[in-house]
C-alpha positions, 0 to 999 in steps of 0.5 A, spaced: 469 549 508 472 543 510 469 537 514 472 534 520 470 527 517 476 523 515 477 522 508 482 516 506 485 515 500 488 508 498 494 509 493 497 503 490 504 505 488 506 498 486 501 494 481 504 488 483 505 483 489 510 478 490 505 473 493 499 469 489 494 469 495 488 465 492 483 471 495 486 477 491 485 479 485 492 482 483 495 475 482 490 471 480 484 473 477 483 475 469 479 481 467 472 480 467 472 475 473 471 480 478 472 487 475 472 489 467 479 490 467 485 489 471 489 495 475 495 498 472 502 494 473 508 497 475 511 502 480 508 509 481 513 514 479 515 519 485 513 525 481 506 523 479 505 521 487 507 528 489 502 531 484 497 526 487 498 529 494 498 536 492 491 535 489 489 532 495 491 538 499 488 543 494 481 539 493 481 536 500 474 537 503 477 534 510 481 536 516 483 529 517 486 526 510 489 519 510 493 516 505 494 509 505 500 506 500 497 500 498 491 496 496 492 490 491 499 491 491 505 490 496 508 497 497 515 494 500 516 492 493 517 499 491 525 501 492 523 508 494 517 507 499 520 510 504 521 516 500 513 516 499 512 515 506 516 521 508 513 526 503 506 524 505 508 525 513 512 532 511 505 534 508 502 533 515 498 527 512 497 521 516 500 515 512 498 508 512 502 501 509 500 494 509 505 489 507 505 481 507 512 482 510 515 477 505 520 483 502 525 486 507 529 490 503 526 496 504 523 495 511 528 498 515 528 505 511 520 505 512 520 504 519 525 509 520 520 514 517 515 512 522 508 511 518 502 512 522 499 505 521 503 499 519 498 493 518 501 486 517 497 481 513 498 474 517 493 469 516 496 463 521 502 462 525 505 456 522 507 455 514 502 450 513 496 454 515 499 461 512 501 458 505 494 456 504 492 463 504 499 467 502 501 462 496 508 463 495 509 466 502 514 464 508 511 465 515 519 465 517 
């Protein structure tokens, strides 16, 4: 029997980030600093993602699953991100993204697909402040 509770899955489709934010383990910490080993790097294969979504749908104990295509990586780095969003939505699953918006090559295609949630990681409105917490980032 499925529950009305929302189950949320964070699937990091990109094991990399274009920034080096001081508080983020992706670009700054070594194994043993905050975890025993670092998560895998690189880009998730679209076929593997489809298999994960199929398993979520098959095993899902919830009527309200959500998939967020990020965790410690920057999802807009993935050249096929819009395809991942479209597949998630086509499966009837809520789709969320979070980005530092310092990569724009895939942004228009992602927005056209209409994810349910799009968070922008922003920690200031001027470059001196933003640059402290989003190292290598450009507020403009």
